N, C-alpha and C positions, 0 to 999 in steps of 0.2 A: 480423500481430501471432501472439506464440507465449505461453503459458503454461508456462513449465518448473515441474515441480514434484521435487524433491527427493526420491529415493528414503527418506531419512532423517526426512523430515517427512511423508510418507503414510505411514511405520509409527509415525508417531508421535504421531499426530492422529486425533483420529473420523472418523465419516463428518461428522456434521454440522457439525465446526468446517473440516472441508474445502470441505464447498460453499459456506459464508457465504464463505469466501479465496478460492475458486472466482468467488464473482457479483462483490464488489469487484474484482479483477483482469478479469472482464469486463463490470465498469462501466467499467472505463479503456479497453478496446476501444469501448465503443461511445460513448463521448465524445470518441474520436478524440485522445487522450489523446500517444499514441505522436507523431504526427504535429504538434498544439502540444509537443510536447519537444521535437523537431526544428528549428522553429521559433525556441523561445524559447530554444537552443544556441546559435542561427545568430549573436543578437539578442546573447546572450556574448559570444560571439569579438567580432565588432568592435563593440562598447561595453563591454568588459573596465574600463578604465580611469575609468568611471566610476561611484561606490560606491551610488547612487539604482540603478543596473541589478540588483547583487546584489540589494537589499535586496527591492526590486520582484520579481525571481524567486523566491528564497526564500518569500512569501506568494503567489506562484501555484503552487507546489507544494504547497504548506502547503494550498491550499484545494482545490487539484485532490483534493487526496488525504482531506481530510473532504466534498466533492460524493460521492465513489464510497461513505464513507463513511455516507452518507446512502440511498444508494439500496439498499446491504443492509439498511438498515432499513425502507426504503420496501418492498420485498421477501417482507418479515417475518420477519427474523433482532431474533431479541428482545438486546439490548443487552449484556446481561450476557456471556449466549454471546459474541454477537459478541466481546466486550474479555479472555475468557477465550483466544480463539482466536488474538486477535492474540499476546496474551503467550504462548502455548504456540508458539507459529509461531518468536518470538523467542528464545527458549527454546531451540528447538533449531535455530538460525543459530550463535547462541551455542555449541553444542557442550554445550546442556543444563547451562548453569551458570549460573542464576538471582541475580541480587545480590539479589535481595528473595525470600520465601519468602512462597506465599499457600494459604493452609489453606479 
């Protein structure tokens, strides 16, 4: 597994924001989520006609993200700072255009 960080993200984030985002991504690697994702995609391909598979698969993806978020907070990440980091990264990925203003 590899973590790629766009140059625009690195220049638009503080050091602390980059750290918590990297902790989140390293949590995915530590949990072997990349392998689970491959197995999950194979199951989706084999059972693509079953709506329950898509529902369960979506829930698994959401829960995987929640687990990694919990690991970030468990190692000392501050909730508000982490949330700001996620919002800032989303803004950068959209080209800096945010649908909401934060103050």
